[in-house]
N, C-alpha and C positions, 0 to 999 in steps of 0.2 A: 508555623510556614516556612522561615529560616530553619529550625531546626530540622524538617522532615528533609531537607535538601543536603544534608551531610550522611556519609554512609551509616555509622553510628548511630547516628538519629536516627535516620531511617529506620534501621532494625529493631531499635529498642520502641519506638512509636509504634508500629506493626504488633509488638508483643504487649503491650501496657493496656490490659483489659480495660475494656469499654470504649477505648479512644476513637478507634473508627467506626464503630456503631454510632457514638456520638456523634462524630463530624458527617456521617452520609445521613443521619436521620435529620438533622438540623437541615443540612442542604436539601435535603428533600420535603421539609417543610416550608423553607423559603421559596420552593419552586411551586408548590402546593398553593400558596398564597399568594402568587403572583409577584414576587420580589427577588427576580434572578438578577438585578444589577446591584443589589446591596453589597459593597466591601467586605462583608463579612463570609457572602458567598464564594466570591474570588477566594477568597484566603482559603476557603473551606477546600473548594476544586484543587489550589493549587497543592494543598496536601494531599489530597487524594490522587492527584499525578505524582507528585513526588514518592507517594508508598507504593505506588503501582510498579516504579523504574525497576528491573529486571528481578519481577515479581515470581517468575516461573524459576530461575534460577537460583533464587536467593530464601525461597520461603515453600517448603515441602506443602503440597497440594496433593488434590485428587487425580490430577494430571501427569505427575510425576512417575507413580508407578507405570500408568499404560503408556509411557515414553518408553519404558523398560520394555514391557511387554509388546510395543510396535516393533521395535528395533531386534527383538529376538524371533517375532513372525517375519520381517524382511530377511533377515539373514538367511533365518530356513529356507526362504524362497530364492536369494540370490546363489544360494549354494545346492539348489537342484540342478544334479546335469554338468557335464565337462564346458559347456560353450554355452554360456547366457547372454542374451543379448540387451539385458537390464543393466544400466551403468551401477558404479558403486554407491551411488548419493542415493539416500531416501528422498521419494518426493512426499510433499505437504499431504496429497489425498491417499498415500498408499499405504497407510499403516494396519487396515486390517483389524482393527477392534473397537468397538463400540464406544461413542462419547458417554461420558457419565451424567448421569442426573444432577440436577440442583439441589444443593441443600434448600429444603421448605424454610428454615427460620436462621440464615445465615450470622454468624459472628465472628467477630475481629478479621483478620487479612480474607477469609473467604466473602467478604463484603464484594471487595475490590475486583473479584471477576464474576461477580451474579449479575444476572441480565437485570435487577433493580436498578442497580449502579449504573451499568450501560444505557439504561432507560431514563434514569436520571441526566445522563452527561448529552444524550439526543434532544431531551426535552431543553436541556439550559440553549442548545445550539439552538432552537426553535426562538425561544423568547429573550434572551439576553441580546443586549447591543452594546456588551463591554468586551473591547479586545482580548484582553486578559483572560478573561472566563472563558471566551471560545477557544483558545488558545491552550489553555488549560484540558479543557474538556477534551479536545481532540489528541493534547499530548496524553492526557490519560489511557485512550483507545489505542493511539499509536504504542503505547509501551505494552497493552495487552494481547497485542498482534506481532509484538516486534521477534518472538524466539522462533526456534526452527521446530517445534515440537508442538504437540497436540493444543496445547493452550491456545496458540496462534490461530491454529484450525478452526478450533470451537466459538472464540470470540470472534473471529471473522464471519462467519455463518452468522451467529447471534446478532452480529450490529448490520450484515448486508441481508441476509433474508428473514429472519425471525423478528426483529424489530425495524425492517424496512429502513435503516438509517441511509443509505446512501445518499438522496438526494440532499439531507440536509448537511451532509461532508463536502457534498460537489459546491454547495452556497460559498463555504469558505473559501474556495478557489476564486471569487469576486470580490472577497477584501480588499480595505483599503489597507490594510496592515500585511506587511510581508509576513511576519509571525504567523499569524492566523494562517495565511495562503501557505506559508513552509509546513505547519504543523497537520492541515488538511492534506496536502500532497504526499506528505511523508505517510499518514494513514494507508491513504491509497494505495500507495506502493508497496505496503506492507501485506495489505488485503489482497493484492492483485496476484501474489503466488501462490494463491490456492486457486486450482481450476475450477473445483466447484461454483467459484463465483462469476466466473467470464465472462459468463453470456449475460447476468444479471448488470453486471459494471460496465459492461459494451453498451448496453442500450443507456443505462443513468448516469454514468459518468465519463464516457470515454468523449462527448460533444464537450464538456468544460477543459477537460485534460486536455485535448487538443487546440482548444482556443488559446490556453494557459501556454501552451508551448509555441505558438503562432504570435502570442502579442505582449507578452509578458516582459517589462522593462526589466533592463540589466543593470539599474542605479542602484540597487540594494546590496547591502550584506550577505542576503539569504538567496541570491538571484544564482547561483552554481547549485545550490543544496534545492531549492525547490527545480531547478529545471531535471536536475539529475532525478528527482524521485519522478518526476512526469514522463521523461522520457520511460524508466522503467516500466511504471504502470502502462504508459503505450505501447512497450513493447511487448509486456505480457499478454494483453489484451487482442495484440492485432497477429501474435502468433498463435493464437486458439484460432483467429478466425481472420485470415489474410485477405479476404476479399473486403473487410472492412477498411483498409487501406485506401481503396477508390476513395471514400467518403472525408477520411480524414489525414490523409498526409499531402496537406497543402503545397505552394512553395513557400510561402512565411514558414510553414512549421519547419521544413525541411533546410533554408537557410538560415533559420534560428539555431537548429542543431549544429550544422557543421558550423557556424561563429563562435558557439558554445565550446565546440573541439577545438577550434583555432585558438580561442584563449585560454584554455587549458583551466576551465571553471569547472567542470563536470568533473564527478566522481567516478571513481572506477566501476562501482555497481551498476551505474548507468546504461554500460558497455559491458556486459557478459557477451554479446554478439549484435547486438540489433543495430546501434548507431556507432559512430566512431571518428576518431583523429588519423586513422591509419584503416587503407582498405583490408591489409591483410589481417587484421586485428578486430576492427570493428567494423560491420557491415549489413546495418541492420535492412534496408529494403534490398540489398545488394545477394546475399545468400542465403539467410534465414526466410525471407517472404521472396522467394525465388516464384511464387504463384504470382506474383504482381511485376517483377522484371525481368525472370526467365534466370537460367541458369548462367549464362555469361551475363556479367555485370554492365555491359556496354551494351545490351541490345534490349534496350527499354522498349516497349512494345508497345504500338496501336492497333487497336482491332481485335481481330482473332488470330491466336498461335497454337503451337501443341509444345506442350512442356512437361516432362515426367511422365508421358501416356497420357494426359489427359488435355481434353481440348479447352482451353480457356477464353472464354467470352469476354472482348472489351479492354479497356485499360485506360489510361490516363490520357485525354484528347490533346493535352497541351504538354509541356516538359516538364513538369517539376523534379520529375526523377532523374530526367536527360540532366538538369541545372545540376541535382545531387549529386550526380555520378562526373561532372565535371569539375565542380568544387572539389571531390577528391581527389582527382587527378592533380590538384594544385599541392596536396599534402608533401 
């Protein structure tokens, strides 16, 4: 476990014949025999967590070549025509190439991103009561979904759609351990980058994410990172369906976000345009969620109104967004 946390140790252990196979098989046997809280299981999961760190960048795998193919396809599309409306950034679900089939009998590093490994992590999330084990399981999945390539896309779909793991991840947000909450929130923020998951995530995790943002205590060292991940997830999911904001953007949530920004506890990635410390840079419900507050940020609406050529029914009956706007004016 200690050796796997160092760069050189991590790479050496990945390449050592039979090591990953043994660690994974032992862990699966313990899960099958209802021994999820053994110290040896905790150590094994922490090893697998460490060995999955920067896996997509450090270990050639079946996604590596596909990433090159995908970039070529994307570049061919973006270079077509003189005036192209697409941005220069390759989006997560615009690769246009099929995902690879899994190895029937994984060996060595291929174990680390195999569905059997993901199933093992999710089973432990169900069975284990040890915070260190839960944190390591979520951390391993977080590592697998962290890249900007096809591996993140495929792993996110496997976790959320094939293995139906979202409810188990959402339960981590209710943990008394801030480190478990941090790992769960970070994993969800990674997965929320993929539009193919937005509908499923909105139904299965958005209530827990919004509760986290509304009531999370600020007395832990992980508070800023937890809130940053939760903000990023909420932003991605609501941007895909702005009407969800009517149910989840409470006064508590918005006031906590404003406080987070005032205190400088949020990381920049939480605010690509969603929430923010200053209106001209960070405007979550004000610019990007125009369907909720209108094009003019001061016109938080009640009842029916017209916006962008569409008739919008309803809004907030009382003023959480108005309060949010008034708080912004004080920055």
